[in-house]
N, C-alpha and C positions, 0 to 999 in steps of 0.2 A: 646584140640585137638578134631578134628572132622574127620569122615571118610566119603568118598563118593564112593560108589560102581559103577564100570564101567564095560562094556563088554571088552573094549580095552583101552589102554593108548593112548590118543590123545591130541594134543595141545589145542583144544578148551576147555577142562576141566581145564587146567592150567589158561586160561583166566578167567573162572568163579571163580576159587579159588582166583585169584588176587583181586577180589572185596571184599574179606573178610578182615577186618582190623586185622593187626597183630602188636600190640603195646606191648612193654615190652619184646620182644623176647630175648633181651640181658641177661635177668635174668635166662633163661632156658639153662641148659647144656646137659641134657639127656631127651630122650623121652622114656616113658614106655608104653608097650602095653600088656594087659591081653588077652590071647588067650587060650581058653579051647578046645584044640584039639592037634593032632599030625602031621598035614601036614607040609610040608616044608615051611619056611618063608624066603622071600627075600625082601630087601629094596633097593631102588635106589632114589637118589635125582631127583626131577622132573625137575629141571633146568640144573644142572651141570652134571647129569648122574653118579655121584660118587656112590659107594656102601659102605655105612658105615658097620662096623662090628656089626652084631646083636648077642647079648649074651643073654642066658637064665639065669636070676638071680635066680629064684626059679621055681619049676614046674608051667608052664602056664604064667609066667611073663617074658617078653622079654624087652630088652632096647638097644638103640643105642645113640651115641652122636649126638646132633643136630648141623648141619652146618648152620651158620647164613646166608649164601649165597643162600640157597635153600628156595623157597616159600612153597614147599610142598614135600611130599615123595610119591613115587609109591611103594605100598606094595602088594606083591603077597603072598597069603596064599593058597597053593595047586594050584588050577586052577582059584581061584577067585582073582579079581584085585580091588584095592582100591587106592584112593588118600587120604593121610592124611595131614591135615593142622592144624596149631595151631592158636588159637583164644585168644586174650587178650583184656581187656578193660582198 
């Protein structure tokens, strides 16, 4: 998984992320994110706009179920915005 920090969520970034190869995604069911902080976290599918349920597993470790139809996720942590994409070889 990789993250790409942006000022705003825009479609041009999705185009850039599409160039990243994503092979073997069928083997992944959950995405885990380590975040050492206390700001609010929200996740949205970059393509479909769905909002998966984000759960805190243990302090500072969050996870959500991966939707195979999304190329990437828009993750907002406080006021900071990121695109998250998965990478496989």
